[in-house]
N, C-alpha and C positions, 0 to 999 in steps of 0.2 A: 480470172479467166477471161480470155478475149471474148468480146461481145459476139463475134461472128460464130463461135462455137455454140453459144447459148441459142442464138438465132437458128443455127443448123438443127439443134436438138428439137426446138419447137416446130420447125418445118417438118422434120421426119415424123414427129409425133402426130402432126395433123394429117400426114399422108402415109399411113401404114399400108403394107402390102403382104398378102398371104404367101405361103411357102411356094418357091419356084415362080413367083410372080413379082419379084422384087426389082423390076426393071428400072423404075425411077430411082430408088434408093441406090442401086448398083451404079447407075450413071453418075449420081452425085459423088459417091465414094471414089469412082474412077477419076472424075474431073479433079477432085481435091488431091489425089495422089499425083496426078500429072503436074499439077501446079507446084507440088513440093519437089518434083524432080525424079519421081520413080518411073521405072519401066512398067507399064500397065497393060494387063491383058484382061479383057472382059469375056463373059460367056463361058467361064470355066465351071464345069458341072452345071450347065444350063444358065444360071444367072449369077454365078460367083465372080468375084473380082480378085485379081492377084497383082500386088505391086512389089517390085523388086528394087532394092537400092544396094548396089555393090559399092563397097567402100574399103577396098584394100583387102589384104589377107586377114583371115580370121574365121571364126565359126559362123554358122547361119542360125539366126533366131527367128522363129515363126511367131508372129503376133496375130491373134485371130479375134474377130467379132462376128456375131451372127446378125442377120438383117431382117428376118421375117417376123410378121405379127400374127395375131390370133383372130379366129372368128368369134369375136366378143364385142358387145355393144358397150362402149365406154360410158362410165357413170361417175367421172371424177369432178365434174363441174368446172374444170380448168378452161380458161379462155382460149387455149390452143388444143382443146379436146378434139378427138377424131370424130368425124361424121361420115367417114369413108365406108364404102361397101365393096364387096368382092364376091367371087364365085368360089364356094367351098368345093373340096374334092368330089363330093357327091353331086355337084352341079347346082346346088341350091344357092340362091342369093343370100348374103349374110353381111351383117355389120362386121367391121374390121377395126381392131385397136392394138396398139403396142402395150398390151396388158402384162407383158413379161419383161419390158425394159430393154429390148434389143436396139431401140432407137438411141438409148444412152450408150450402149456398147459401141455402136457405129460412131457416134459423136466423139467418144473418148479415143477410139483408135485413129480417127481422122486427126485429132489434135496431137496425139502422141507421134504419129507418123511425120507430121509436119515439124514438130520440135526436134525429133531425132535427125531429120534431114538437115535442118538448120544448124545442128551442132555436130555435123559429120567430122569435123576436125578433131573431135574429142573421143572418137571410138573407131574401131575398124572391124571389118567382117561384112556380113550380108544380112540385110533385113528382108524377110519374106512376110509381107503384110497381106493377110487373107480376110476378105469380107465374104462370109459363108452364107449361102441360102439355106432355107428349109431345115433349120434346127428343130423346129416344132414338130415336124413329121419324122425326124430321125434319119432323113435320107440325104441331107445336104453335104455333110463331110464325106460320106461315101461317094456321092456323085462327083465331087471334086477330085477325090483320089482315083476314081475310075476314069476320070478324064486326064489321067497321067500327070497329076499335079507335080509330083516330085521329079518325074522324068523330064518335064518341061522346065521346071523352075529351080530344081535342086532340093536335096533332102535336108531338113533342119536338124540341128544338134540339140534343140530344146523347143518345146511348144509352150507358149505363155498366153494367158488370157484371164478374163474375169467375168463375173456375173453379178449384176446389181441385185440387192436383196433388202428386205425391210429391217436392216440393222441401222444404227444411227449413221447418218451421212458423215463422212470423214473417218469412219472405222473400216479397217481391212481385216479379213479373216481367212485363214488357210489351214488346212489339215493335211498331214501326210497319209499315204495309203488310200483306201477307198474314200473318195470325197463326194461323189455323186453316184446315185444308184443306177444300175442298168435298167433299161425299160423295155417292156414288151406290150404291144397293143394287140388285143385279141378281139375279133369279131365273131359272134355266134348267131347262127340262124336256126331258130326252132320251128319245126313244121307241125302244124296241127290239121284240123279239118273244120272249116268254118261253117257257120249257119246262123239262124235267127237267135237273137239274144233271149227270146222267150222260151226257146227249146234247147237249152245247153246239153241235155242228155243225148242229142243227136250229133254232137260235135266232139272234137278233141280240142280243148281250149288252149291255144298257145299263150294267151295272156296269163292265165293261171300258171301254166308251165314256166313262163318267164319269171313270174313273181316268186314261185317256190325255188327256182334256180338262183335268183338273186339272193334270197335269204340263206340258202345253203352255202353259197360261195363265201358268205361272211365268216363261215367256220374254218376256212382254209388257214388263215393266219393265226387265229386263236387256238386251233386244235391240231394243226399239222406242221407248223413251223416251230422248231425248238425255241425256247424262251431266250436263249443266248444269241439267236440269229435275228435278222431283221428282214421283214418283207411287208409290202403294202399291196393290197388288192382292192381296187375301187371300180364299181360299175358306174360309168358316167353317161351311158346311153341305154335307153329302153324304148323301143319303137314298135308299136303294134296298133292295128285297127285304124278306122277312119270314121266310125259312127257308133253312137252309144248302144244301139240295139242290134249291132252286127258283130258276131264273133268272127274274127279274121282267120285266115288260113296259116298265118305265120307271125313270128315275132323276132325282133333283132335286139341283141345285146352288144354293147361295146364296153370292154374292160381295159384297165391299165394295171400292169403288174410291175412292181419295182423290187429289185433284189441286188445284193452285193456279191454273191458267190454263185458259181454254176450249179452247185448242189441244191441250193435253196431255189434257184430259178427252175430247175428241172422238177423239183418237188411240187412247186406251186402250179406250174403249167400242167403237170400230170394230174394234179388234183382237179384243176378246172375241167379238163377233158372228162375225167371220171364222173364228176358231179353233173355236168351238162348231159352226158349220155345217160346217166342213171335217172335223172329227172325226166328226160324224154321217154325212156323206157317205162318208167312208173306211170306216166301219163297216158301210155298207149299211143304214142306218136306214130303216125302212119309211115313216116320216113325218118331215117337217122338225122340228127342235127349236123349242121356244117360248122366246123370250128377252124378258124384261120388266124394265124399270127400275121398281122399286116405290117407292123413296124417293129423293129428290134435294134437296140444298140447296147453295147456293154457298159459296165460302170466306168467312171472316170477315176483312175488311180494315180494319185500324185506320188511322184518319186520322192522318197523320204530325204535323201541327200540333197536333191534339187530344191525341195521346199526349205530345208535348213539354209541353204545358200541364198535363196531368194528372199527369205523372211527379213534378213537384215536390210536389204534394199527397200523393201516395202515399209519397214519401220521408219525409214527416213522421211516418208511423206505422209504417214497416217497421223491423224489428230490424237490418237490414243495408241497404246501398245497393240501390236498385231495379235489377235486372239485366235484360238483354235476352236472352231465351231463344231468339230466332230463331223461324222458323215451326214450328208444331206440326202433326204429321200427323193428330192427332185432329180431329174435326169438331164444329161447333156451328151452330145455326140462329139465334143471336142477331143475326147480321148482317142478317137479313131485316128486322128492325125499323128498322135504320138506313137500309137501301136504300129502304124504303117511305117513310120520312120525309124522305129527302134530307138526312140529318143525319150528322155524324161519329160514329163508333163508337170507344169505347175499352174494350177487353176484356182483362183481365189475369189472370195466374195467381196463385193464393193458395197458398203453401206449406202443406202439411198433414202432413208427415212428422215423426216424433219427432226433435228436434234432436240427441238423444244418438246417433242413428244416423250422424251426420256428424262425430263427434269425430275429429280428426286430418286432416280434409279441408281443407287450407289453400289450395287454389286451385280454379278453376272446373272444370278437368278432373277432379280428384279427386271433386268434388261430382257431376259427371255420371256418373262411374263408379259412385258409390254409388247414385244414383237408379236406374240400370239394374238394380241388384240388388234393389231394393225392389218390393213388390207395386204394380202400377200400377192406374189406373182400369180398371174392368171385371173385375178379378181377384176371385175369391171371397174373397181374403185382404186386399182393400183396405179401409181405413178410416182417415181422418185422426185424429190426436190432437185431443182437444177443445180443449185449450189448449197454446200460444197461438194456435191456428188461428182459433178463434171470435172472440177479442178483436181480432186483426189484421184479420179479414174485415169485422167491423162497422166498425172505425175506417177501413179503406180506403174503404168505400162512403160513409161520412159525409164523409171528406175530399175524395173525388172530387166528390161532389154539391155541396159547399160551394164548390169551385173554380169551378163553373159557375153557381152561384146568387149574385147580388151580395149584399154585406153589407147587412143591414137597417138 
C-alpha cells in the first residue's frame, strides 16, 4: 500500500471530528478527489462530500464512507493517538477519538477512488463517491438525501461499502438479508420532588425512580421478545443530582435499542414507555415522565442476489475465504441510501485486528472467542492495525465497484 495512504490514515486518526463537524476531514477528502479527477461538491447534507466520475455509458455505483468520530477519550497508546477535544451535542467539552474506525473507512475510499480513476480505461459507467457525515448520530445519510443527493448527482444502481471490525485483518465478511440492526436512541426525563438527603420522606426521589426503571428495563429483552427474535436494550446514560446530601428534582436516562424487524422494534419501544410510566406512577411522581426517540434509522438489509454477485469479487482480494458473520447488532445508516434509490445494498465487514492475535485459532468458533476478547468498536482501546487492513479495504472497494461497472 502506498505510504501516502498510511500517512493519511494516521493524520485522520490524530484529528477526529464529531458528527456534523467533520470540516477538516471533508476538506481533505474533497482535495484528494479533485486530484484524482472527480467533479467534487462539498457541503452536501451540511458537511458531506460527493465526488462524481463519469466514464461513459453504464450503471452508477455508489461507494460510501462515513467520516465522524466519537466523544471518547482514546486509550490505545499509539504514537498517533488522538488528543483532540470537541463540543458534544449537549454543549459539553469532550475528548474525541476515532473509536469506531471511520478514519479507516475514509482512507480506504480515498485510495479506492484514486485507483478506479487511474484505471478508467478498464471500466465504464459512473462512480458516485460519498463521504458521509454524522453516522454516529444516525442523521448523516438522511441529511445528504434531504439535500437532494440523487436529484443533484444521479441515482445509483447499487450501494457499496464496508465497516472495519475486530476480525483478523485481511478477512472480509458479508451476510445476505438483515446485516446490521436498526437503531433507536431514547431519552427519558423522570420528574420527582427534591429535598434534603436526611429527610427522604419529604421527597419523591428520582434517583431511586431511575434505578428501579433501569433494572425493570432489563426484563424487556429477556421476558418480552420471543426467543427466536433478536433485540438489544442498553442504558448508557443515567444522570441525576449534583451533591451527595441533596435529592434532586429530576433524573435523565439514555437508552439504545437495536432490532431487525418492525414488529420487534414496536414491541420494545412500547415496553420502554409502559415501564417508564409505570415506575413513575408507582413512585408517586408529581409529573408524567417525558419519553423521546431522538435518533432512529432502519436495519441495513443486504440484497441476497447482490451479495452473491459481489462475494466473488471480494474473494479475489481477501486473505481467506469470505465468511458469513450473520447479523450484527451494531447499527449503520448506509441502508438509507439504498432504500431511497430503490437499489441493492452490499455492505461488508473489513477485518482490522492484528492477525497475530489469532494464532492457534483453527476454526470459526475459536476466532469468535478471540474476537470477543479484543477491544471492539466504540472502545477507548479500539484501533485497527494499518496493514493489511488498509490494503485489503482499498482492494475490496475497487473489486466490488468493478464487479458492478462493465469492462471498458
